[in-house]
C-alpha positions as CSV (number, residue, x, y, z in Angstrom):
1,M,-18.5,-6.0,25.2
2,K,-19.4,-2.6,23.6
3,K,-19.6,-1.0,20.4
4,I,-18.1,-1.2,17.4
5,T,-19.9,0.1,14.5
6,Y,-23.2,-1.0,15.9
7,F,-23.0,-2.3,19.7
8,F,-20.9,-5.5,20.5
9,P,-20.0,-7.2,23.5
10,L,-19.6,-18.4,37.2
11,L,-19.0,-19.3,38.5
12,V,-21.3,-19.6,41.7
13,A,-19.7,-17.5,45.0
14,S,-17.5,-20.1,46.3
15,I,-15.4,-20.3,43.0
16,S,-12.6,-17.9,43.0
17,L,-11.3,-17.0,39.3
18,Y,-8.5,-19.1,38.1
19,S,-5.7,-16.8,37.0
20,C,-2.2,-18.1,35.0
21,G,0.8,-16.6,34.7
22,G,2.6,-15.2,37.4
23,N,-0.5,-14.2,39.2
24,E,-1.7,-18.1,39.2
25,K,-4.6,-18.9,41.6
26,A,-7.0,-21.9,41.9
27,S,-9.6,-22.6,43.3
28,T,-10.8,-25.7,45.0
29,L,-14.4,-26.8,44.4
30,S,-16.7,-28.0,47.6
31,D,-19.0,-30.0,45.5
32,S,-20.5,-31.9,48.2
33,S,-21.6,-29.3,50.3
34,R,-23.8,-28.0,47.4
35,V,-24.8,-31.7,45.9
36,D,-28.4,-32.4,46.8
37,S,-27.9,-35.9,45.2
38,I,-24.9,-38.1,43.9
39,P,-25.8,-40.3,41.3
40,I,-24.6,-43.7,41.6
41,N,-23.4,-43.4,37.3
42,P,-21.1,-41.1,37.8
43,Y,-21.7,-40.2,34.1
44,T,-25.6,-39.0,34.9
45,P,-26.1,-35.4,35.8
46,T,-26.2,-34.3,39.6
47,V,-29.0,-31.7,40.5
48,M,-27.5,-29.2,43.0
49,N,-29.0,-26.2,45.2
50,D,-29.7,-22.8,43.7
51,G,-30.6,-23.9,40.0
52,L,-27.2,-25.3,39.4
53,L,-26.5,-28.9,37.4
54,S,-23.2,-30.5,37.3
55,L,-21.5,-33.3,35.4
56,N,-18.7,-34.4,37.5
57,F,-16.5,-37.4,36.9
58,N,-13.3,-38.9,36.1
59,G,-11.6,-35.1,37.9
60,L,-13.5,-33.2,35.9
61,Y,-16.5,-30.9,37.3
62,F,-18.8,-29.5,34.9
63,E,-21.8,-26.7,36.1
64,V,-24.5,-25.1,34.3
65,D,-26.6,-22.6,35.9
66,Q,-30.7,-23.0,34.7
67,T,-31.4,-20.3,36.5
68,N,-28.7,-17.7,34.3
69,A,-29.9,-18.8,31.1
70,G,-28.5,-22.1,31.4
71,R,-24.7,-21.1,30.8
72,I,-21.5,-22.8,31.7
73,S,-20.7,-21.9,35.1
74,A,-17.9,-23.8,36.0
75,F,-15.2,-26.2,34.4
76,S,-12.7,-27.5,36.1
77,L,-10.4,-30.3,36.8
78,N,-9.3,-31.5,40.0
79,G,-11.0,-28.6,41.5
80,K,-9.2,-25.4,39.3
81,N,-11.7,-23.9,37.2
82,I,-10.5,-22.2,33.8
83,L,-14.0,-20.0,33.5
84,S,-14.2,-16.5,35.0
85,G,-17.1,-16.3,37.2
86,K,-19.6,-13.6,38.2
87,E,-17.5,-12.0,41.1
88,V,-15.2,-10.7,38.3
89,H,-18.2,-9.2,36.0
90,T,-21.9,-9.6,36.4
91,T,-22.7,-9.7,32.9
92,N,-20.1,-11.4,31.4
93,W,-19.0,-14.3,32.8
94,G,-19.1,-18.1,31.9
95,T,-19.7,-19.0,28.7
96,S,-23.0,-18.0,26.6
97,L,-24.8,-18.7,23.6
98,W,-25.7,-15.7,21.1
99,P,-27.4,-15.2,17.3
100,S,-25.0,-14.6,15.2
101,P,-24.3,-12.0,13.3
102,Q,-24.4,-9.2,15.8
103,S,-25.6,-6.5,13.3
104,A,-29.0,-8.4,13.6
105,W,-29.8,-7.7,17.2
106,G,-27.0,-5.4,18.8
107,W,-26.7,-4.7,22.1
108,P,-27.3,-6.0,25.0
109,P,-28.3,-9.9,24.0
110,S,-31.6,-11.1,24.3
111,K,-33.0,-11.6,28.0
112,Q,-34.7,-14.8,27.1
113,L,-31.8,-16.4,25.6
114,D,-28.7,-14.9,27.4
115,V,-30.3,-13.6,30.9
116,N,-33.5,-15.5,32.1
117,A,-33.6,-19.0,33.1
118,Y,-34.0,-21.9,30.9
119,S,-36.7,-24.6,31.8
120,G,-36.1,-28.2,31.6
121,G,-33.7,-29.9,33.6
122,V,-31.9,-33.7,33.3
123,K,-33.0,-35.5,30.5
124,D,-31.8,-39.2,30.6
125,D,-28.3,-39.1,30.7
126,A,-28.0,-35.5,29.6
127,I,-28.5,-32.0,31.0
128,E,-31.2,-30.2,28.3
129,L,-32.5,-26.7,29.0
130,V,-34.9,-24.6,26.8
131,S,-35.0,-20.7,26.5
132,A,-38.3,-18.6,26.0
133,K,-39.2,-17.0,22.6
134,D,-36.8,-14.4,22.2
135,S,-38.8,-11.6,21.6
136,L,-36.6,-9.6,18.9
137,L,-35.8,-12.3,16.5
138,G,-38.6,-14.9,17.6
139,F,-35.1,-17.6,18.2
140,T,-35.5,-20.1,20.9
141,F,-32.3,-21.6,22.0
142,T,-31.7,-25.4,23.2
143,K,-29.2,-26.3,25.4
144,N,-27.8,-30.2,26.0
145,Y,-25.0,-31.2,28.2
146,K,-23.8,-34.6,28.3
147,A,-20.7,-36.3,29.7
148,S,-18.4,-38.3,27.1
149,P,-16.7,-41.3,28.9
150,S,-15.0,-42.5,25.8
151,D,-12.8,-39.9,26.0
152,T,-13.4,-37.6,29.3
153,A,-14.9,-35.0,27.7
154,V,-18.0,-33.0,27.6
155,I,-20.5,-32.9,24.5
156,V,-22.3,-29.4,24.1
157,T,-24.9,-29.4,21.7
158,Y,-27.2,-26.1,20.9
159,T,-30.1,-26.2,18.7
160,I,-31.3,-23.0,17.4
161,T,-35.2,-22.8,16.5
162,N,-36.0,-20.1,14.0
163,N,-39.7,-19.3,15.3
164,F,-40.6,-16.3,13.3
165,D,-42.9,-16.2,10.8
166,K,-40.6,-15.9,7.8
167,A,-37.2,-17.4,7.1
168,Q,-33.8,-15.7,8.5
169,S,-30.3,-16.6,8.8
170,V,-28.5,-17.3,11.7
171,A,-25.0,-18.9,13.4
172,P,-24.6,-20.2,16.6
173,W,-22.1,-18.4,18.4
174,E,-19.9,-19.7,21.8
175,I,-18.5,-17.1,24.4
176,S,-16.3,-18.2,27.1
177,R,-14.8,-15.9,29.5
178,V,-11.6,-16.7,30.8
179,A,-8.8,-15.4,32.9
180,P,-6.1,-12.9,31.0
181,G,-2.4,-13.8,31.3
182,G,-3.3,-17.0,29.5
183,L,-2.0,-18.1,25.8
184,T,-4.9,-18.6,23.2
185,L,-4.2,-20.5,19.6
186,Y,-6.1,-22.2,16.5
187,P,-5.1,-23.3,13.0
188,T,-4.7,-20.5,11.0
189,G,-7.6,-20.1,8.1
190,K,-8.1,-17.9,5.3
191,G,-8.1,-14.3,5.0
192,K,-7.0,-11.3,7.1
193,K,-6.8,-11.2,10.9
194,K,-9.5,-8.0,11.7
195,N,-9.8,-5.6,14.4
196,L,-7.5,-4.2,17.1
197,L,-6.1,-7.3,18.5
198,A,-4.6,-8.4,15.1
199,K,-1.8,-6.7,15.3
200,L,-0.8,-8.7,18.8
201,M,-1.3,-12.1,17.2
202,K,1.8,-14.0,16.0
203,D,1.2,-16.6,13.2
204,Q,4.0,-19.7,13.0
205,D,3.6,-23.2,11.4
206,G,0.4,-22.5,10.3
207,I,-1.1,-22.1,13.9
208,S,-1.8,-18.3,15.0
209,W,-1.2,-17.2,19.0
210,F,-2.6,-14.6,21.0
211,D,-0.1,-14.3,24.3
212,Y,-1.8,-12.2,26.4
213,D,0.5,-9.4,28.0
214,S,-1.2,-6.9,30.0
215,T,1.4,-4.2,29.5
216,T,0.1,-4.5,25.7
217,M,-3.6,-3.8,26.6
218,N,-3.5,-0.2,26.3
219,F,-7.1,0.3,25.1
220,K,-9.6,3.3,26.1
221,E,-12.9,2.0,27.9
222,S,-14.7,3.3,24.6
223,E,-12.5,0.6,22.2
224,V,-13.4,-2.6,21.2
225,P,-10.1,-4.8,21.6
226,K,-11.3,-7.7,19.3
227,L,-10.2,-10.5,16.8
228,M,-11.8,-11.6,14.1
229,H,-10.6,-14.6,11.8
230,D,-10.8,-17.4,10.3
231,G,-9.9,-20.9,11.6
232,A,-9.2,-24.4,10.4
233,E,-8.7,-28.0,11.4
234,G,-12.0,-27.6,13.9
235,W,-10.3,-26.2,17.1
236,L,-9.7,-23.7,19.6
237,A,-7.2,-24.0,22.9
238,Q,-6.7,-21.9,25.8
239,V,-3.7,-22.5,28.2
240,S,-4.3,-21.4,31.9
241,G,-1.7,-21.9,34.1
242,D,-1.1,-25.6,33.9
243,L,-5.1,-26.3,32.3
244,L,-5.5,-27.2,28.8
245,L,-8.8,-26.1,27.5
246,I,-9.7,-27.7,23.7
247,K,-12.9,-26.6,21.9
248,K,-13.5,-29.1,18.9
249,F,-16.3,-28.6,16.6
250,V,-17.1,-28.5,12.8
251,D,-14.9,-26.6,10.4
252,V,-16.5,-23.4,8.9
253,T,-15.2,-21.9,5.2
254,L,-14.8,-18.3,5.1
255,E,-17.6,-18.4,2.7
256,K,-20.0,-20.2,5.5
257,T,-19.3,-17.7,8.0
258,A,-22.0,-15.0,9.3
259,P,-21.5,-11.7,7.4
260,G,-19.5,-9.0,9.4
261,E,-18.1,-12.1,12.0
262,G,-15.1,-14.9,12.1
263,E,-14.8,-18.2,12.7
264,I,-12.7,-17.6,15.8
265,E,-13.1,-14.4,17.6
266,F,-11.3,-12.8,21.0
267,Y,-12.5,-9.6,22.8
268,A,-9.8,-8.3,25.9
269,N,-11.6,-6.3,28.1
270,P,-10.1,-3.1,28.3
271,D,-10.1,-3.0,32.2
272,K,-7.8,-6.1,31.8
273,S,-10.4,-8.2,34.0
274,Y,-11.0,-11.0,31.6
275,I,-11.1,-12.3,27.7
276,E,-13.2,-13.5,25.7
277,I,-12.4,-16.7,23.7
278,E,-15.2,-17.7,21.2
279,Q,-16.0,-19.6,18.2
280,Q,-18.8,-19.7,15.8
281,G,-20.9,-22.2,13.7
282,E,-22.1,-22.2,10.0
283,Y,-24.6,-19.3,9.0
284,T,-27.9,-21.5,8.2
285,L,-31.3,-20.0,6.4
286,L,-33.9,-21.2,8.3
287,A,-36.9,-21.5,7.4
288,P,-40.3,-21.1,9.8
289,G,-39.8,-23.3,12.4
290,A,-37.1,-24.8,11.5
291,S,-33.5,-25.6,13.8
292,L,-30.1,-26.4,13.3
293,S,-27.8,-27.8,15.5
294,W,-24.2,-27.6,16.2
295,E,-22.0,-29.3,18.8
296,V,-18.9,-28.1,20.7
297,K,-16.5,-30.8,22.5
298,W,-14.9,-29.4,25.0
299,Y,-11.7,-31.1,26.9
300,L,-10.0,-30.3,29.9
301,R,-6.5,-31.5,30.9
302,T,-3.3,-30.8,32.8
303,L,-0.5,-29.4,30.4
304,P,2.2,-31.8,29.7
305,S,5.5,-30.9,31.2
306,N,7.1,-30.7,27.4
307,A,4.1,-29.0,26.3
308,K,5.6,-25.6,27.0
309,A,2.7,-22.6,27.5
310,E,4.9,-20.6,24.7
311,I,4.2,-19.2,21.1
312,G,5.5,-22.0,18.3
313,N,5.7,-24.8,21.1
314,K,5.4,-28.3,18.7
315,E,4.9,-30.6,21.3
316,L,1.6,-28.0,22.7
317,V,0.4,-27.8,18.9
318,T,0.6,-32.3,18.5
319,Y,-0.6,-32.7,22.2
320,I,-3.6,-30.6,21.5
321,R,-4.1,-32.2,17.7
322,S,-4.0,-35.9,19.0
323,I,-7.4,-34.6,21.5
324,A,-8.7,-33.1,18.7
325,K,-8.4,-35.1,15.9
């Protein structure tokens, strides 16, 4: 990302970008060629080559890159990956965690939190990775990834610890990059939509829709095409081709959102190479040594035949709600 008033803002090489719409592409992951050992229990993590760790069950493949800040580098269903990778953008790829608000740190993100290798690895039946202390704000991140067999999902738990010598407030902020050309939706919250993408949003039956159309993305490189808004119900969804990504989290009221931010945020890179779908947790005051934890549940499904990827499709919303209930 680039600058507003202050500065704003995966995939392994063998994974190609999964686009949607008329330019649909899908890569088939050759997992077996990169796996050092296959666990007997399909729900336990696998240690792979090149600092990669994965969960591979029920057709899902969930991969994190320990050498790159423990980012989520792939989330695939039957070989189709929904996340945008390093081949699209060398910095903004996969899924990151940032501290919010951005006004507290500017740009670029902390190397300790967003770039450098994390310590840790496989812990019991989960992947647990820990950052070094951020040199600016003194935060430490812990990222825990665990399979959820009961509903074929991945539970992502983020912990932010304040290792600074004074109390400070922070909200967790998850940023996922996906291919442009898809459909993004979330339940409409309170307040007004803000920033350049607000004019491209459509509201219908309590749902806010962003139908990416490259012909409307006429922004200058110096501009920051973002959306900031309040959500409701605690979910955000992305349709890319026949893939449906659903993120489930605790809904945050407008009053408990980080200052200058939104519970739901989008960003469309001006070069039309990727978009970011983002959600934030509650803005929390942390005493020195205190921590907050934030859970995001990730679901990836094949889009049902009656749930059309179009604004206002009630079957799509009903299907998402049946999963994110």
